[in-house]
C-alpha beads as a LAMMPS data file, in Angstrom:
LAMMPS data file: protein, C-alpha beads

105 atoms
104 bonds

1 atom types
1 bond types

-500.0 500.0 xlo xhi
-500.0 500.0 ylo yhi
-500.0 500.0 zlo zhi

Masses

1 110.0

Atoms # bond

1 1 1 11.529 3.544 -9.190
2 1 1 14.722 5.229 -8.129
3 1 1 16.513 3.413 -5.296
4 1 1 13.997 0.554 -5.124
5 1 1 13.934 -2.777 -6.927
6 1 1 10.326 -2.492 -8.069
7 1 1 9.412 -3.610 -11.573
8 1 1 6.697 -1.560 -13.299
9 1 1 3.498 -3.537 -13.996
10 1 1 3.085 -5.162 -17.414
11 1 1 -0.359 -3.601 -17.959
12 1 1 -0.791 0.070 -18.807
13 1 1 -3.377 2.371 -17.268
14 1 1 -4.602 5.921 -17.769
15 1 1 -4.883 6.749 -14.055
16 1 1 -3.246 10.108 -13.298
17 1 1 -2.615 8.944 -9.704
18 1 1 -0.509 5.956 -10.805
19 1 1 3.164 6.182 -9.783
20 1 1 4.202 4.332 -12.973
21 1 1 1.905 5.711 -15.711
22 1 1 0.687 8.961 -14.137
23 1 1 2.186 11.969 -12.410
24 1 1 2.022 10.811 -8.773
25 1 1 5.386 10.919 -6.991
26 1 1 6.097 8.626 -4.043
27 1 1 8.362 9.297 -1.067
28 1 1 8.713 8.521 2.595
29 1 1 7.502 5.409 4.367
30 1 1 7.180 1.933 2.829
31 1 1 4.996 -0.822 4.299
32 1 1 4.040 -4.381 3.437
33 1 1 0.598 -5.634 4.365
34 1 1 -2.430 -7.696 3.384
35 1 1 -5.449 -6.395 1.472
36 1 1 -8.591 -6.896 3.576
37 1 1 -11.164 -5.021 1.463
38 1 1 -11.443 -3.906 -2.160
39 1 1 -15.066 -2.743 -2.278
40 1 1 -14.439 0.940 -3.019
41 1 1 -13.409 2.230 -6.436
42 1 1 -9.591 2.414 -6.883
43 1 1 -9.128 2.044 -3.104
44 1 1 -8.161 -0.947 -0.981
45 1 1 -7.879 -1.364 2.767
46 1 1 -4.511 -2.779 3.829
47 1 1 -3.921 -4.306 7.257
48 1 1 -0.445 -3.825 8.729
49 1 1 0.869 -6.044 11.504
50 1 1 3.627 -4.844 13.843
51 1 1 5.150 -5.674 17.223
52 1 1 5.022 -3.299 20.198
53 1 1 7.083 -3.709 23.335
54 1 1 5.266 -3.808 26.684
55 1 1 7.907 -2.501 29.066
56 1 1 6.155 -3.646 32.241
57 1 1 6.158 -7.307 31.216
58 1 1 9.336 -7.172 29.068
59 1 1 7.501 -8.798 26.182
60 1 1 6.134 -7.875 22.791
61 1 1 2.524 -7.808 21.658
62 1 1 1.215 -8.087 18.135
63 1 1 -0.834 -5.131 16.929
64 1 1 -2.592 -4.271 13.683
65 1 1 -3.609 -1.068 11.978
66 1 1 -5.479 -0.368 8.756
67 1 1 -4.649 2.024 5.936
68 1 1 -6.813 3.199 3.058
69 1 1 -4.574 2.920 0.001
70 1 1 -4.976 3.973 -3.648
71 1 1 -4.842 0.967 -5.971
72 1 1 -4.090 1.838 -9.624
73 1 1 -5.946 -0.261 -12.236
74 1 1 -2.658 -1.636 -13.631
75 1 1 -1.809 -3.300 -10.293
76 1 1 -5.378 -4.441 -9.515
77 1 1 -4.910 -5.595 -5.901
78 1 1 -7.597 -7.966 -4.552
79 1 1 -8.578 -9.287 -1.106
80 1 1 -5.903 -11.577 0.347
81 1 1 -3.020 -10.183 -1.728
82 1 1 0.226 -9.194 -0.042
83 1 1 1.159 -5.708 -1.268
84 1 1 3.892 -3.117 -0.847
85 1 1 2.617 0.431 -0.313
86 1 1 4.454 3.747 -0.365
87 1 1 3.621 7.175 0.961
88 1 1 2.529 9.876 -1.459
89 1 1 0.760 13.212 -1.318
90 1 1 -2.715 13.259 0.218
91 1 1 -5.219 11.917 -2.342
92 1 1 -8.336 12.257 -0.187
93 1 1 -9.264 12.720 3.450
94 1 1 -8.042 9.218 4.396
95 1 1 -5.689 8.220 1.525
96 1 1 -1.981 9.100 1.688
97 1 1 -0.509 5.842 0.371
98 1 1 -0.468 4.053 -2.988
99 1 1 0.085 0.378 -3.900
100 1 1 3.355 0.070 -5.833
101 1 1 3.764 -3.717 -5.989
102 1 1 1.697 -6.860 -5.586
103 1 1 3.827 -9.481 -3.805
104 1 1 1.459 -12.428 -4.192
105 1 1 -1.659 -13.933 -2.736

Bonds

1 1 1 2
2 1 2 3
3 1 3 4
4 1 4 5
5 1 5 6
6 1 6 7
7 1 7 8
8 1 8 9
9 1 9 10
10 1 10 11
11 1 11 12
12 1 12 13
13 1 13 14
14 1 14 15
15 1 15 16
16 1 16 17
17 1 17 18
18 1 18 19
19 1 19 20
20 1 20 21
21 1 21 22
22 1 22 23
23 1 23 24
24 1 24 25
25 1 25 26
26 1 26 27
27 1 27 28
28 1 28 29
29 1 29 30
30 1 30 31
31 1 31 32
32 1 32 33
33 1 33 34
34 1 34 35
35 1 35 36
36 1 36 37
37 1 37 38
38 1 38 39
39 1 39 40
40 1 40 41
41 1 41 42
42 1 42 43
43 1 43 44
44 1 44 45
45 1 45 46
46 1 46 47
47 1 47 48
48 1 48 49
49 1 49 50
50 1 50 51
51 1 51 52
52 1 52 53
53 1 53 54
54 1 54 55
55 1 55 56
56 1 56 57
57 1 57 58
58 1 58 59
59 1 59 60
60 1 60 61
61 1 61 62
62 1 62 63
63 1 63 64
64 1 64 65
65 1 65 66
66 1 66 67
67 1 67 68
68 1 68 69
69 1 69 70
70 1 70 71
71 1 71 72
72 1 72 73
73 1 73 74
74 1 74 75
75 1 75 76
76 1 76 77
77 1 77 78
78 1 78 79
79 1 79 80
80 1 80 81
81 1 81 82
82 1 82 83
83 1 83 84
84 1 84 85
85 1 85 86
86 1 86 87
87 1 87 88
88 1 88 89
89 1 89 90
90 1 90 91
91 1 91 92
92 1 92 93
93 1 93 94
94 1 94 95
95 1 95 96
96 1 96 97
97 1 97 98
98 1 98 99
99 1 99 100
100 1 100 101
101 1 101 102
102 1 102 103
103 1 103 104
104 1 104 105
């Protein structure tokens, strides 16, 4: 991928919504998170953890949010994996991100 040090996966797939083997272009925001569910077909739920400042108490609190992310068959992300996701065009009502790299489990 241009501008990023992301190696393409060793497996090939025939998914048209794969950023490596299909026609899907990625742009915009990049997140790293943990896969919490992989029950749906070609979709995983990724939990993101971030810190938010509470001005009143001058401290930070830990917050989480969940994203529905497209998982191409060549990457094959499973529950517990750390993944890097990137923004893409809207793929469904709730999916606007795609898994581009599996960082480990």
